[in-house]
N, C-alpha and C positions, 0 to 999 in steps of 0.2 A: 504493499500500499504505499501510496505517495502522501507525505504531509502537505498542507497548504503552504505555499512558498511564493514570495515577493521576488521579482527580479528586474533589475534595471539593465536594459541592454540596447544595442542599436540594431534594428532590422533592416536588411538590404533588399532592396527589389532586384529582379532578375537581371536588370541592366546595370547593376552596380550603384545606383543611387539610393541615398537614404530615405526609407520609408516616412511619408507624413501621415498626420493623423488620420485622413481619410483612407489611406491606404492600409494602416495599421488595424483600423477598425474592422476592415474588410477581412485582413489577415487572421484577426482573433475569431471571426465568425467561422472562418474555414477550418481552424484548428480547435474550435471549442474551448477558448481561453479566455480569461478576463482581463481588462486592460483599465488602467487607471491614469489621471493626468495629475501633473503637478498642483493644480488647483483642488483635485480630490484630496491630495495627500496633506495638503495645507488645511482645508476644511476639516479633515479628521483629526489632526494635531490639533486645531483650535479648541475642538469639542473637549479632546482628552489632555492636552496639554497647554500650559500657559507659562510664557517666559517674563511676562510684564505684569507687574502688581501694582494696583491702586493703593497708597499708602497715606494720603492726605488730601484734604479738599478745604478751601477756605475763600472767602469774597476778597478781592484785591482791587484798590483804586489806583488809577493810573492818570496821567495826563491825558490819555486818550479814551477814557471813560472806565467804568467799574465793570470788571470781569469776575469770573469764579475761576480760582487757580487750583486745578488738579494736578497732583504731584504722583509720579510713577516711577519705580524702581524696575530695572532689568535684572532678573536673576542670573542670567547668563553673563553679560557684559560688565554688569555692576553700576551701569550708568544711571543717571537720575534724569528723568523727562518731564518737561512741564507742558501742560495743556491749559491755554486760556480760552474759556468758553463764555459766550455771551447770548442771551436768549434762549429760547426752546429749541432744542434739537429734536427733529421729527424724522423717523426713518423713511418716511413715504416722500418727504419733499427733500429737494436738494439743498445741500448745506455748503455754504462759503467756507471753504478750508484753505489753510496754510500750513504746509508742513515743511519746518524751516532748520536748516543747520546754520548755527550761527559763523558769521563772517565778521571778524574783527574791523576790517576796513570799512565795511558797509553799514555794521551795526553800532558799531563803537565810536568810529572816527567820521561815520556819515559820508564817506567817498561815494559819489554818485556813480552808479555802474546801471547804464540804460539797458532796459529789458530784463531786470532782475529785481525782485520783490526784497525791500528791506524789511527788517522786523516791524519798524515803526510804521511803515506803509501798510504793512498786512493787518497790524492791529487797527489801524485809522480805517482800512475798508471794512473790517468787521463791526465796528463801532457805528459806522454810517449805515451800513446794511441793516443794523438790529440785532443781529444774530449770526453766529459762526464760530469757527474754531481756529485758532492759531497754536499749532503744536511745536515747540522749541524743543529738538532732540538734542540731549545733554553729551555728545560723544567729545572725550578729550580732543584738545586742539592738536592737530598732527602738525609736524614742521614743514613737510612736503605740501600739505593743503594750503598752508598759510602762504608759501612761496607761490603756490599756483595762483593765489588769489593777488597777491602783489605784481606778479609778472603780467598777468591778464590786465590789470588796471594800467599797467604801464604799456601796455600794447605789444607785450611780448608774446612769445608762443606759452601757453600755460602748460603746466603738469597735468596729467589726466588724473581726475579724481573720482573714479566711479562711485556710484551708490551701491552699497553692499546689500546682500539679502538680508543681513541682521537689521539694517537701518530701516529696510521695506517692513520686514516682518514687524519689528518693534513699533513703528508709525501705525500700521495697519491694526495691530491688536489693539493700542489706545484708541483709535477713531472708532473701532467697533465697540469697545467698553462703553465709549460716551453715547453710543446710539446713533452713529453716522453711518449711513448705507449709500446714499447717492451723494455725490460731490460735486461742487462746483470749485475745481481745483485752481489756486492761485499759483500758476505756473506756465511755463511755455509747454508746448504739446511735448510728450515725452511717453515712451513704451514701460507699462509697469506689468512685469510678468506675474501672473497668477494672483493678483489681488482679488479676483473673482472668488478665490478660496477663502478669502476674510469677508464674503458677503460685501464686498466693496464695489462701487462702480464710479467711474468719472463720466460726468454726463456733458461737463463743459470746461474749458481752460481759459482762466481768466488772465490775461496779460497785464504786465505791470504798467503804471500810467507813465 
């Protein structure tokens, strides 16, 4: 007897190309085996495992309005993340959302970076909208990341600083915990792999002013 087993592998077509989802679904029907997507795996782990925990909540008054400050801790990375919420978050209605990584040049020195949201601008947008979420991810500042921001501001070739899966995972868990499902995301258009596994959907990208 065979025990139930999960396997991650590459399936090749007869012509040597890698099989895509439609071809894989046909393959599984032919051989009577099950198939799962990364979104399926994330959804399963969201139900049975959580790496981010809510640890505190309190009102917060700022120059840009009164927000609710919700604090989270990442049990894997040890990072502390801050979520600023305003108004009622409704799963059925799109929520204005900014997921923000701190940039010392833009957020502390207020260097203008066209096409990019600053923390202050995002908070102002949520305040003017009357509801929304600004999520500040609390990753330690990496020297290469800071150099990338400085070189980009100076018009030089920036160092590539890709978003990690842990960042996407932490942010998605927090947004889901806050009740967000549909998002009007304050960001330039980009591809977010498998966020559907967190029951999240980007319905609109909101560019910076």
